[in-house]
VOBA-1610 file (N, C-alpha, C; in pm, whole numbers, padded with zeros to 5 digits, always signed):
BEGIN
Met+00429-02379+02067Met+00348-02344+01950Met+00411-02228+01875Gln+00421-02242+01745Gln+00467-02134+01658Gln+00351-02093+01568Val+00323-01960+01563Val+00211-01907+01485Val+00265-01813+01379Ile+00214-01826+01256Ile+00235-01727+01152Ile+00105-01649+01134Val+00115-01517+01140Val+00002-01430+01109Val+00031-01366+00974Leu-00057-01388+00877Leu-00043-01330+00744Leu-00120-01199+00737Gly-00050-01089+00710Gly-00116-00960+00694Gly-00081-00864+00805Gly-00019-00751+00768Gly+00027-00655+00866Gly-00062-00533+00879Gly-00193-00549+00854Gly-00287-00442+00883Gly-00324-00445+01030Leu-00431-00374+01065Leu-00471-00367+01206Leu-00508-00504+01261Met-00581-00586+01184Met-00622-00717+01234Met-00500-00805+01261Gly-00408-00810+01166Gly-00291-00895+01182Gly-00197-00847+01291Ser-00172-00717+01294Ser-00078-00664+01394Ser-00136-00677+01535Ala-00268-00656+01549Ala-00330-00672+01681Ala-00329-00818+01724Thr-00355-00910+01630Thr-00351-01052+01663Thr-00211-01094+01706Ala-00109-01048+01634Ala+00030-01080+01671Ala+00062-01025+01810Phe+00016-00905+01838Phe+00043-00843+01969Phe-00018-00925+02082Phe-00145-00960+02070Phe-00209-01032+02180Phe-00160-01175+02192Leu-00117-01237+02082Leu-00053-01367+02092Leu+00080-01357+02167Ala+00160-01256+02132Ala+00289-01238+02198Ala+00272-01210+02347Arg+00168-01135+02381Arg+00142-01108+02523Arg+00111-01235+02601Arg+00058-01335+02531Arg+00031-01463+02596Arg+00154-01553+02600Gly+00267-01504+02550Gly+00388-01583+02551Gly+00399-01682+02437Ile+00315-01666+02336Ile+00316-01756+02221Ile+00414-01703+02116Arg+00493-01792+02059Arg+00587-01751+01953Arg+00507-01717+01828Val+00528-01597+01777Val+00448-01552+01663Val+00536-01476+01566Arg+00509-01498+01439Arg+00580-01428+01331Arg+00474-01360+01245Leu+00480-01228+01232Leu+00388-01151+01149Leu+00453-01130+01012Ile+00385-01174+00906Ile+00438-01162+00770Ile+00351-01067+00691Glu+00411-00961+00640Glu+00340-00860+00560Glu+00410-00846+00425Arg+00334-00850+00317Arg+00395-00848+00185Arg+00457-00713+00149Gly+00410-00605+00212Gly+00466-00471+00187Gly+00502-00403+00317His+00457-00279+00333His+00478-00205+00457His+00370-00242+00559Val+00406-00255+00684Val+00307-00279+00789Val+00211-00159+00797Gly+00082-00189+00794Gly-00019-00085+00809Gly-00044-00001+00686Ala+00005-00045+00569Ala-00006+00038+00449Ala-00121-00002+00358Gly-00204-00096+00399Gly-00314-00141+00316Gly-00444-00069+00349Ala-00550-00147+00363Ala-00681-00087+00390Ala-00684-00010+00520Thr-00602-00050+00618Thr-00603+00020+00747Thr-00569+00167+00730Val-00464+00198+00658Val-00420+00337+00648Val-00516+00419+00561Ala-00593+00352+00475Ala-00691+00423+00393Ala-00822+00447+00466Ser-00832+00392+00588Ser-00956+00400+00664Ser-00986+00542+00709Phe-01113+00566+00737Phe-01158+00693+00794Phe-01115+00707+00941Gly-01095+00595+01009Gly-01058+00600+01150Gly-01176+00604+01245Asn-01293+00562+01196Asn-01415+00570+01275Asn-01420+00458+01379Ile-01446+00492+01502Ile-01464+00393+01608Ile-01608+00406+01655Arg-01696+00333+01587Arg-01840+00344+01613Arg-01902+00206+01631Arg-02005+00204+01714Arg-02089+00086+01729Arg-02226+00108+01665Thr-02265+00233+01648Thr-02395+00266+01592Thr-02411+00209+01451Gly-02524+00144+01425Gly-02554+00094+01292Gly-02491-00038+01257Arg-02415-00098+01349Arg-02354-00228+01320Arg-02459-00339+01324Ala-02425-00450+01258Ala-02505-00572+01276Ala-02506-00606+01424Leu-02622-00639+01476Leu-02634-00665+01620Leu-02539-00775+01665Glu-02515-00874+01578Glu-02428-00985+01614Glu-02284-00940+01639Gln-02247-00823+01588Gln-02111-00773+01607Gln-02094-00694+01736Leu-02202-00657+01801Leu-02192-00563+01914Leu-02112-00618+02032Pro-02120-00747+02069Pro-02032-00794+02176Pro-01884-00778+02141Leu-01847-00808+02017Leu-01708-00790+01974Leu-01672-00642+01972Ala-01765-00557+01928Ala-01740-00413+01926Ala-01721-00358+02067Lys-01797-00410+02164Lys-01779-00366+02303Lys-01642-00407+02356Arg-01604-00532+02328Arg-01471-00577+02371Arg-01363-00489+02311Ser-01381-00454+02184Ser-01282-00373+02117Ser-01278-00231+02175Leu-01394-00173+02203Leu-01396-00038+02260Leu-01325-00034+02394Asp-01343-00137+02476Asp-01272-00141+02603Asp-01121-00139+02580Leu-01074-00207+02475Leu-00931-00207+02445Leu-00885-00075+02385Trp-00968-00011+02301Trp-00932+00121+02249Trp-00906+00218+02364Asn-00983+00207+02469Asn-00964+00295+02584Asn-00835+00267+02658Arg-00771+00155+02629Arg-00645+00118+02696Arg-00526+00121+02602Thr-00543+00174+02480Thr-00434+00165+02382Thr-00306+00234+02429Gly-00320+00347+02496Gly-00200+00414+02546Gly-00121+00326+02640Glu-00190+00262+02732Glu-00127+00171+02828Glu-00071+00047+02759Leu-00149-00012+02667Leu-00108-00137+02604Leu+00008-00118+02507Leu+00005-00009+02430Leu+00100+00010+02321Leu+00215+00102+02356Gly+00202+00176+02465Gly+00309+00267+02505Gly+00321+00390+02418Arg+00215+00422+02344Arg+00214+00543+02262Arg+00071+00587+02235Asp+00057+00710+02193Asp-00075+00765+02162Asp-00108+00740+02015Val-00216+00666+01991Val-00263+00645+01853Val-00381+00736+01822Glu-00396+00839+01904Glu-00496+00945+01886Glu-00638+00891+01895Phe-00659+00790+01981Phe-00796+00753+02011Phe-00857+00861+02098Arg-00971+00911+02056Arg-01043+01014+02130Arg-01191+00975+02135Ala-01244+00959+02254Ala-01386+00925+02271Ala-01468+01053+02266Thr-01475+01111+02147Thr-01545+01239+02128Thr-01694+01220+02103Gly-01738+01094+02088Gly-01877+01066+02059Gly-01903+01053+01910His-02013+00985+01877His-02052+00963+01738His-02194+01017+01720Leu-02206+01124+01640Leu-02333+01189+01613Leu-02382+01144+01477Arg-02504+01091+01471Arg-02559+01046+01343Arg-02689+01123+01318Leu-02685+01211+01220Leu-02795+01302+01192Leu-02903+01235+01107Ile-03027+01274+01131Ile-03144+01216+01063Ile-03214+01326+00984Phe-03245+01297+00857Phe-03306+01397+00770Phe-03442+01354+00713Asp-03491+01234+00750Asp-03621+01190+00701Asp-03683+01095+00801Glu-03815+01078+00793Glu-03887+00999+00892Glu-03854+00850+00884Ala-03827+00799+00764Ala-03792+00658+00752Ala-03662+00629+00827Ser-03566+00719+00819Ser-03440+00700+00890Ser-03459+00714+01041Arg-03549+00803+01082Arg-03577+00814+01226Arg-03635+00682+01279Ala-03728+00625+01204Ala-03787+00498+01245Ala-03681+00388+01252Asp-03590+00388+01156Asp-03482+00290+01156Asp-03393+00308+01277Met-03361+00432+01311Met-03278+00459+01429Met-03346+00410+01556Leu-03476+00435+01569Leu-03548+00393+01689Leu-03549+00240+01701Arg-03568+00172+01589Arg-03566+00026+01592Arg-03428-00025+01634Phe-03324+00035+01576Phe-03189-00009+01610Phe-03157+00019+01756Ala-03192+00137+01806Ala-03163+00173+01945Ala-03227+00074+02041Glu-03350+00035+02013Glu-03419-00061+02099Glu-03352-00198+02093Ala-03315-00241+01973Ala-03254-00373+01957Ala-03112-00378+02013Ala-03040-00265+02010Ala-02900-00263+02054Ala-02886-00249+02205Arg-02990-00202+02272Arg-02980-00178+02417Arg-02939-00303+02495Pro-02997-00420+02467Pro-02954-00539+02543Pro-02808-00578+02519Trp-02750-00528+02411Trp-02610-00558+02379Trp-02514-00454+02439Gly-02565-00364+02522Gly-02481-00270+02592Gly-02459-00136+02524Leu-02532-00108+02417Leu-02518+00020+02348Leu-02638+00109+02380Glu-02612+00219+02447Glu-02717+00316+02481Glu-02698+00440+02394Leu-02799+00473+02314Leu-02794+00590+02227Leu-02878+00704+02285Asp-02820+00824+02291Asp-02899+00943+02320Asp-02978+00978+02194Gln-03106+01002+02208Gln-03191+01038+02095Gln-03223+01187+02104Leu-03174+01262+02006Leu-03177+01408+02011Leu-03283+01466+01917Glu-03355+01565+01966Glu-03446+01642+01884Glu-03372+01764+01827Pro-03429+01833+01727Pro-03356+01944+01663Pro-03303+02049+01759Ala-03381+02088+01859Ala-03335+02192+01951Ala-03212+02147+02028Glu-03208+02019+02065Glu-03094+01966+02138Glu-02970+01958+02049Ile-02990+01925+01921Ile-02877+01925+01827Ile-02817+02064+01817Arg-02903+02165+01801Arg-02855+02304+01787Arg-02780+02348+01912Arg-02830+02307+02029Arg-02767+02351+02154Arg-02632+02283+02175Arg-02627+02152+02152Arg-02506+02077+02183Arg-02405+02079+02070Phe-02452+02088+01945Phe-02363+02081+01829Phe-02398+02191+01729Pro-02376+02317+01767Pro-02414+02428+01678Pro-02339+02421+01545Gly-02413+02443+01436Gly-02353+02443+01303Gly-02357+02310+01233Leu-02397+02202+01304Leu-02402+02070+01243Leu-02546+02034+01209Gly-02570+01991+01088Gly-02701+01944+01046Gly-02815+02038+01074Pro-02810+02163+01027Pro-02917+02258+01061Pro-03055+02214+01013Ser-03063+02131+00910Ser-03193+02085+00861Ser-03232+01947+00914Ala-03153+01892+01006Ala-03181+01759+01060Ala-03308+01762+01145Ile-03385+01653+01138Ile-03507+01642+01218Ile-03482+01562+01345Gly-03362+01513+01362Gly-03326+01437+01481Gly-03185+01381+01466Ala-03141+01309+01569Ala-03007+01250+01565Ala-02996+01145+01675Ser-02900+01057+01657Ser-02857+00970+01767Ser-02716+01012+01806Phe-02682+00992+01933Phe-02548+01026+01980Phe-02499+00916+02072Ser-02382+00860+02038Ser-02318+00756+02118Ser-02195+00817+02183Pro-02201+00857+02310Pro-02094+00938+02370Pro-01962+00867+02390Arg-01959+00733+02396Arg-01834+00662+02425Arg-01754+00629+02299Asp-01813+00648+02182Asp-01743+00619+02058Asp-01658+00738+02014Gly-01587+00725+01902Gly-01501+00835+01859Gly-01420+00797+01737Ser-01288+00820+01744Ser-01202+00795+01629Ser-01059+00775+01675Ala-00974+00728+01584Ala-00831+00716+01607Ala-00760+00739+01475Asn-00628+00747+01479Asn-00550+00778+01360Asn-00510+00650+01287Pro-00566+00626+01166Pro-00534+00503+01093Pro-00387+00491+01054Arg-00317+00601+01045Arg-00176+00596+01007Arg-00087+00542+01119Leu-00135+00555+01242Leu-00051+00521+01357Leu-00076+00383+01414Val-00199+00332+01400Val-00240+00222+01488Val-00177+00089+01451Ala-00174+00048+01324Ala-00115-00082+01291Ala+00034-00085+01321Pro+00114+00017+01282Pro+00255+00015+01321Pro+00274+00013+01473Ala+00183+00079+01547Ala+00195+00078+01693Ala+00173-00062+01749Phe+00072-00133+01698Phe+00050-00271+01743Phe+00168-00360+01703Ala+00219-00343+01581Ala+00332-00426+01536Ala+00457-00400+01620Asp+00485-00273+01650Asp+00601-00240+01733Asp+00586-00298+01874Ala+00465-00287+01929Ala+00441-00342+02062Ala+00452-00495+02060Ala+00405-00556+01950Ala+00419-00701+01936Ala+00566-00741+01934Ala+00649-00665+01862Ala+00792-00693+01856Ala+00857-00683+01994Arg+00817-00581+02069Arg+00871-00566+02204Arg+00829-00682+02294Ala+00715-00742+02264Ala+00666-00855+02343Ala+00723-00988+02294Gly+00804-00985+02188Gly+00871-01106+02142Gly+00834-01153+02003Ala+00741-01088+01936Ala+00702-01128+01801Ala+00811-01091+01701Glu+00818-01167+01593Glu+00908-01134+01482Glu+00826-01073+01370Ile+00868-00957+01323Ile+00794-00885+01219Ile+00871-00898+01088Ile+00807-00959+00987Ile+00870-00976+00855Ile+00792-00891+00755Ala+00848-00776+00719Ala+00785-00688+00621Ala+00850-00707+00484His+00786-00653+00380His+00836-00661+00243His+00862-00806+00202Ala+00770-00893+00239Ala+00787-01035+00214Ala+00734-01078+00078Gly+00671-00986+00004Gly+00609-01024-00122Gly+00487-01112-00098Val+00430-01163-00205Val+00314-01252-00193Val+00363-01391-00152Pro+00326-01437-00034Pro+00380-01566+00013Pro+00313-01685-00056Arg+00386-01792-00067Arg+00331-01921-00111Arg+00310-02005+00013Ile+00185-02040+00039Ile+00150-02111+00162Ile+00117-02256+00130Glu+00173-02348+00207Glu+00143-02489+00188Glu+00120-02555+00324Lys+00033-02656+00323Lys+00014-02739+00442Lys+00121-02847+00441Thr+00181-02871+00556Thr+00285-02972+00570Thr+00246-03069+00682Glu+00322-03174+00697Glu+00295-03268+00805Glu+00311-03200+00941Ala+00403-03105+00948Ala+00428-03036+01075Ala+00333-02920+01100Gly+00264-02874+00997Gly+00176-02759+01013Gly+00162-02681+00884Phe+00234-02570+00873Phe+00225-02486+00756Phe+00364-02434+00720Glu+00381-02402+00591Glu+00506-02343+00544Glu+00472-02222+00457Ala+00542-02110+00483Ala+00525-01988+00405Ala+00657-01954+00338Arg+00656-01957+00203Arg+00775-01919+00127Arg+00759-01774+00084Thr+00853-01690+00123Thr+00844-01547+00098Thr+00975-01494+00041Ala+00973-01368+00002Ala+01095-01303-00047Ala+01198-01285+00064Gln+01155-01299+00189Gln+01246-01283+00303Gln+01287-01417+00364Gly+01247-01527+00300Gly+01284-01659+00351Gly+01163-01750+00362Thr+01188-01872+00405Thr+01083-01972+00423Thr+01064-01997+00572Phe+00938-01996+00614Phe+00907-02005+00756Phe+00801-02112+00780Gly+00819-02185+00889Gly+00722-02288+00927Gly+00647-02249+01053Ala+00530-02312+01070Ala+00449-02283+01188Ala+00351-02395+01212Asp+00305-02405+01338Asp+00200-02499+01372Asp+00062-02443+01338Val+00050-02310+01347Val-00078-02242+01328Val-00060-02129+01227Leu-00159-02112+01141Leu-00159-02005+01042Leu-00285-01920+01062Val-00267-01788+01071Val-00380-01696+01089Val-00390-01609+00965Asn-00502-01619+00897Asn-00525-01548+00771Asn-00589-01412+00800Cys-00505-01309+00807Cys-00552-01171+00825Cys-00515-01089+00702Ala-00532-01149+00584Ala-00481-01090+00460Ala-00578-00993+00395Gly-00680-00947+00466Gly-00768-00843+00413Gly-00842-00889+00289Ala-00843-00804+00187Ala-00914-00836+00063Ala-00856-00958-00007Trp-00732-00996+00028Trp-00669-01114-00030Trp-00693-01238+00057Gly-00765-01222+00167Gly-00792-01335+00255Gly-00870-01445+00186Ala-00955-01407+00090Ala-01034-01508+00019Ala-00945-01602-00061Glu-00834-01552-00113Glu-00743-01638-00188Glu-00681-01745-00098Ile-00644-01705+00024Ile-00589-01801+00119Ile-00695-01905+00155Ala-00816-01857+00184Ala-00924-01949+00219Ala-00953-02048+00106His-00957-01996-00017His-00984-02082-00133His-00876-02188-00149His-00752-02148-00121His-00639-02242-00131His-00659-02362-00039Phe-00730-02341+00071Phe-00754-02449+00166Phe-00897-02502+00157Gly-00958-02485+00040Gly-01088-02546+00015Gly-01206-02477+00078Glu-01194-02344+00101Glu-01302-02269+00163Glu-01333-02143+00082Pro-01394-02158-00035Pro-01427-02039-00115Pro-01533-01954-00047Val-01519-01823-00060Val-01616-01729-00003Val-01650-01623-00108Pro-01773-01568-00103Pro-01815-01467-00201Pro-01765-01327-00163Leu-01637-01302-00187Leu-01575-01174-00151Leu-01545-01093-00275Thr-01575-00964-00270Thr-01537-00870-00375Thr-01457-00756-00312Ala-01374-00692-00392Ala-01289-00583-00343Ala-01342-00449-00395His-01358-00354-00304His-01404-00220-00339His-01321-00117-00263Gly-01321+00005-00317Gly-01246+00113-00256Gly-01335+00227-00210Pro-01319+00273-00086Pro-01394+00389-00038Pro-01346+00517-00105Gln-01428+00620-00102Gln-01394+00749-00161Gln-01371+00849-00048Met-01244+00881-00023Met-01206+00959+00094Met-01143+01091+00053Gly-01149+01190+00141Gly-01084+01318+00116Gly-01058+01392+00246Val-00979+01497+00236Val-00947+01578+00354Val-00934+01724+00312Thr-00976+01814+00399Thr-00972+01957+00370Thr-00844+02021+00423Glu-00828+02147+00386Glu-00723+02229+00446Glu-00746+02240+00597Pro-00644+02277+00676Pro-00664+02296+00820Pro-00759+02414+00847Leu-00845+02394+00945Leu-00943+02494+00984Leu-00943+02507+01136Pro-00998+02617+01191Pro-01012+02624+01336Pro-01089+02503+01389His-01043+02447+01499His-01103+02324+01548His-01235+02354+01620Arg-01346+02311+01555Arg-01479+02339+01611Arg-01571+02216+01606Ile-01531+02109+01540Ile-01617+01991+01529Ile-01559+01883+01619Leu-01625+01856+01730Leu-01570+01759+01824Leu-01609+01615+01792Pro-01737+01581+01770Pro-01771+01440+01747Pro-01743+01395+01605Val-01742+01265+01585Val-01754+01209+01451Val-01898+01229+01407Val-01919+01271+01282Val-02053+01307+01234Val-02087+01222+01112Gly-02208+01168+01112Gly-02254+01090+00997Gly-02402+01112+00973Ile-02455+01046+00870Ile-02596+01052+00835Ile-02659+00917+00864Trp-02775+00918+00927Trp-02851+00793+00941Trp-02929+00775+00812Ser-02886+00680+00731Ser-02942+00667+00597Ser-02937+00523+00552Gln-03031+00484+00466Gln-03032+00350+00410Gln-02942+00338+00288Asp-02896+00452+00234Asp-02806+00448+00118Asp-02667+00493+00160Ser-02596+00558+00072Ser-02457+00595+00099Ser-02451+00727+00177Gly-02462+00718+00308Gly-02454+00838+00390Gly-02312+00887+00403Ala-02293+01019+00402Ala-02160+01077+00418Ala-02122+01081+00566Tyr-01994+01103+00591Tyr-01946+01114+00730Tyr-01822+01202+00731Leu-01793+01260+00846Leu-01676+01347+00859Leu-01630+01352+01004Arg-01506+01393+01020Arg-01452+01423+01153Arg-01340+01524+01136Gln-01321+01606+01237Gln-01212+01703+01235Gln-01100+01657+01326Val-00980+01645+01272Val-00867+01602+01352Val-00815+01720+01433Glu-00733+01691+01531Glu-00686+01796+01621Glu-00601+01901+01551Arg-00543+01865+01438Arg-00464+01963+01362Arg-00552+02055+01278Gly-00682+02027+01274Gly-00778+02117+01209Gly-00836+02067+01078Asn-00770+01971+01012Asn-00822+01919+00886Asn-00951+01841+00910Val-01042+01845+00813Val-01166+01768+00819Val-01154+01651+00721Val-01158+01530+00773Val-01155+01409+00692Val-01300+01369+00662Phe-01328+01332+00537Phe-01465+01297+00501Phe-01466+01177+00407Gly-01582+01114+00397Gly-01598+01000+00307Gly-01745+00966+00293Gly-01774+00858+00220Gly-01911+00815+00199Gly-01986+00905+00104Gly-02117+00888+00102Gly-02202+00970+00017Gly-02213+00924-00126Val-02122+00836-00168Val-02121+00781-00304Val-02084+00633-00295Pro-02119+00553-00396Pro-02083+00411-00391Pro-01932+00391-00393Arg-01888+00284-00325Arg-01748+00244-00335Arg-01718+00194-00475Val-01593+00209-00517Val-01553+00175-00654Val-01491+00036-00656Pro-01532-00052-00750Pro-01469-00184-00760Pro-01319-00172-00783Val-01244-00263-00721Val-01098-00264-00734Val-01059-00364-00842Ala-00970-00322-00931Ala-00925-00406-01041Ala-00836-00518-00988Glu-00803-00611-01077Glu-00723-00727-01038Glu-00583-00688-00991Thr-00539-00567-01020Thr-00409-00522-00972Thr-00405-00511-00821Gly-00523-00497-00759Gly-00529-00481-00615Gly-00515-00338-00567Phe-00498-00244-00661Phe-00482-00104-00623Phe-00614-00030-00644Ala-00664+00031-00537Ala-00787+00109-00546Ala-00754+00248-00599Gln-00850+00308-00667Gln-00831+00443-00720Gln-00950+00531-00681Tyr-00919+00655-00650Tyr-01026+00751-00623Tyr-01093+00788-00755Asp-01227+00794-00753Asp-01304+00829-00872Asp-01362+00969-00854Pro-01310+01070-00923Pro-01357+01208-00904Pro-01499+01232-00955Ala-01556+01136-01028Ala-01688+01158-01087Ala-01796+01182-00983Gly-01779+01125-00864Gly-01882+01140-00761Gly-01858+01253-00664Leu-01755+01333-00687Leu-01717+01433-00588Leu-01827+01535-00561Thr-01897+01581-00665Thr-02002+01682-00646Thr-02112+01628-00556Val-02155+01506-00581Val-02259+01445-00497Val-02208+01426-00354Gln-02085+01379-00341Gln-02029+01355-00208Gln-02021+01484-00127Leu-01972+01590-00190Leu-01955+01716-00118Leu-02089+01777-00079Ala-02192+01757-00163Ala-02325+01808-00126Ala-02373+01744+00003Lys-02346+01615+00021Lys-02387+01548+00144Lys-02300+01588+00263Val-02172+01612+00238Val-02083+01660+00345Val-02130+01797+00393Val-02165+01884+00300Val-02211+02019+00335Val-02345+02014+00407Gln-02427+01913+00377Gln-02552+01895+00451Gln-02523+01870+00600Leu-02415+01800+00627Leu-02375+01776+00765Leu-02319+01901+00831Cys-02239+01976+00756Cys-02174+02095+00811Cys-02165+02203+00704Pro-02264+02294+00695Pro-02266+02396+00589Pro-02143+02485+00586Ala-02072+02500+00699Ala-01955+02587+00702Ala-01841+02535+00615Leu-01851+02409+00568Leu-01746+02352+00484Leu-01765+02382+00336Ala-01867+02460+00301Ala-01901+02480+00160Ala-01787+02543+00080Asp-01706+02626+00141Asp-01606+02701+00065Asp-01462+02666+00102Val-01440+02552+00166Val-01303+02518+00205Val-01234+02442+00092Ala-01103+02437+00097Ala-01023+02369-00006Ala-01000+02224+00033Ile-01010+02136-00067Ile-00976+01995-00048Ile-00831+01977-00091Ile-00749+01919-00003Ile-00606+01911-00033Ile-00562+01770-00075Arg-00645+01667-00049Arg-00604+01532-00087Arg-00726+01442-00094Gln-00723+01347-00187Gln-00828+01245-00199Gln-00759+01110-00217Trp-00824+01002-00170Trp-00761+00871-00178Trp-00866+00760-00166Ser-00817+00638-00185Ser-00900+00520-00169Ser-00812+00408-00115Gly-00872+00290-00092Gly-00798+00174-00044Gly-00875+00048-00078Cys-00809-00064-00076Cys-00870-00191-00117Cys-00931-00262+00003Glu-01065-00272+00006Glu-01137-00336+00115Glu-01212-00460+00064Gly-01219-00564+00146Gly-01289-00686+00109Gly-01430-00689+00164Tyr-01527-00721+00077Tyr-01669-00724+00115Tyr-01726-00863+00092Leu-01790-00920+00196Leu-01860-01047+00183Leu-02005-01020+00145Ser-02070-01119+00087Ser-02205-01102+00035Ser-02306-01069+00143Asp-02285-01115+00266Asp-02379-01087+00374Asp-02334-00972+00464Met-02228-00904+00424Met-02176-00786+00495Met-02131-00816+00638Leu-02094-00941+00663Leu-02030-00979+00789Leu-01891-01032+00758Pro-01794-01010+00846Pro-01659-01062+00821Pro-01651-01211+00845Val-01537-01268+00811Val-01504-01406+00845Val-01408-01403+00964Ile-01451-01462+01075Ile-01369-01466+01196Ile-01383-01605+01257Gly-01269-01670+01285Gly-01275-01798+01355Gly-01190-01905+01290Ala-01209-02027+01335Ala-01130-02140+01287Ala-01178-02186+01150Ser-01084-02240+01072Ser-01117-02301+00944Ser-01209-02421+00964Gly-01294-02444+00865Gly-01378-02562+00869Gly-01318-02682+00799Thr-01205-02662+00732Thr-01144-02770+00654Thr-01005-02809+00702Thr-00933-02716+00765Thr-00791-02735+00789Thr-00755-02708+00935Pro-00725-02810+01014Pro-00683-02787+01152Pro-00561-02696+01160Gly-00564-02602+01253Gly-00453-02510+01270Gly-00465-02382+01191Leu-00565-02374+01102Leu-00586-02252+01021Leu-00699-02171+01083Phe-00676-02040+01093Phe-00776-01947+01146Phe-00789-01830+01049His-00908-01769+01048His-00936-01658+00957His-00983-01534+01033Ala-00944-01417+00982Ala-01000-01289+01027Ala-00983-01191+00910Phe-01081-01190+00820Phe-01071-01105+00701Phe-01211-01070+00651Gly-01217-00979+00553Gly-01344-00944+00490Gly-01432-00857+00578Phe-01380-00747+00628Phe-01454-00667+00726Phe-01546-00562+00664Cys-01562-00567+00534Cys-01668-00493+00465Cys-01664-00342+00491Gly-01543-00289+00507Gly-01529-00146+00528Gly-01564-00099+00668His-01594-00193+00760His-01637-00156+00895His-01546-00214+01002Gly-01422-00247+00966Gly-01338-00322+01058Gly-01252-00242+01153Phe-01233-00113+01128Phe-01136-00038+01207Phe-01170-00044+01356Gln-01295-00020+01391Gln-01335-00023+01532Gln-01308-00159+01594Leu-01328-00265+01517Leu-01320-00400+01570Leu-01177-00450+01589Gly-01078-00380+01533Gly-00942-00433+01525Gly-00884-00487+01655Pro-00875-00407+01761Pro-00818-00461+01885Pro-00897-00579+01940Gly-01030-00573+01933Gly-01111-00683+01981Gly-01091-00810+01901Val-01077-00796+01770Val-01050-00912+01686Val-00915-00974+01725Gly-00813-00891+01744Gly-00682-00942+01780Gly-00684-01018+01910Glu-00749-00963+02012Glu-00753-01031+02141Glu-00837-01158+02134Thr-00948-01153+02059Thr-01034-01271+02044Thr-00961-01383+01970Met-00889-01349+01862Met-00816-01451+01788Met-00707-01514+01876Ala-00637-01433+01953Ala-00533-01486+02041Ala-00594-01579+02145Glu-00708-01541+02200Glu-00777-01625+02297Glu-00821-01757+02234Leu-00876-01750+02114Leu-00925-01869+02044Leu-00811-01965+02014Ile-00698-01912+01968Ile-00583-01996+01933Ile-00521-02058+02059Ala-00514-01980+02165Ala-00447-02027+02287Ala-00532-02124+02368Thr-00665-02105+02368Thr-00752-02183+02457Thr-00851-02272+02384Gly-00869-02250+02253Gly-00966-02329+02178Gly-01107-02276+02184Thr-01128-02165+02254Thr-01262-02107+02263Thr-01251-01955+02275Ser-01364-01888+02264Ser-01368-01743+02274Ser-01479-01703+02370Thr-01450-01613+02461Thr-01552-01563+02553Thr-01646-01464+02486Thr-01607-01416+02368Thr-01693-01328+02289Thr-01759-01410+02179Pro-01892-01404+02164Pro-01958-01486+02061Pro-01921-01442+01920Ile-01867-01535+01841Ile-01828-01505+01703Ile-01877-01610+01605Ala-01959-01706+01652Ala-01998-01818+01567Ala-02069-01773+01441Val-02148-01665+01448Val-02223-01620+01331Val-02130-01573+01220Met-02003-01543+01253Met-01908-01495+01155Met-01812-01605+01107Ser-01842-01729+01140Ser-01759-01841+01097Ser-01760-01856+00946Ile-01647-01898+00891Ile-01638-01922+00747Ile-01726-02038+00705Glu-01764-02123+00796Glu-01846-02239+00762Glu-01987-02201+00716Arg-02028-02076+00738Arg-02160-02035+00687Arg-02164-02036+00535Phe-02048-02036+00470Phe-02043-02037+00324Phe-02021-02177+00267Ala-02008-02277+00353Ala-01983-02412+00305Ala-02103-02464+00226Ala-02077-02523+00113Ala-02186-02574+00028Ala-02249-02696+00094
//
């Protein structure tokens, strides 16, 4: 079996890696730099809190793999299980947290429910006006700049061929399987895996599977280096655009959220919109008042694909034998990356998945 994986972000590179580990011939094709798309623009959040319940088995599988990344990849991608603290500032959000905690427990997610005094004791300086919080101690973060190249390099060592700077490929179905014409040559395969991110909908549409996907860009920023005092990833439990932040080991505080994501133009390039910065920073300071007077040294965005029901597309094509999809992660895909890669490799190699993914099938959009 020969497999082509389209897309060199975290989903594609992880899928190529786990396929190669199974001894399957795989070629990863990326139109630009490996890991330079939505993955590198990510916040790096590895959280299960607040996810759709149907995603929690996949998120658990992925977390188990995040804990093994050093062993699997042979390098440190800065995964740290520092915990995920989600602060609550109103009673409606507290009620929502309690409902989620109860519903998530059977799926293996146990949340510590903290009162204000416990927040002050365990996390001094964070959310001084919070009326409560949830804390997931096994979650954390990793470095988005490192992880996709690490998976791609490990895939290459396991036998995968990595084709970068391939331009936009032309994909066709052939009698033998699939053909991809690229700037780096023409390649054939028995199986095609669509991990093309926000462009995944174009591939799906080409094979008769249109999906309601739109592209939006998150609003991200980072501060100057500061003394390292914030250990967990911190967010707001909110029904709207809650802010979030984390402090990296070098001292910089990465932040995002708090404002709506910006639609991405047809060029495919996301742009940071400074118009929302005042609102965003007010919410960041609500999380950590000590950040009120620090300098922001960089702001950025990235192109993310969003489906209408806020669930990704994962699984086999409903129209084309040999075609598989893993795209449209709605800005929440970073945590799922290793689990998606291992699940896709299992599905392609065995025809089934031990992790339930049927609810995320592309066939839910079939007319």
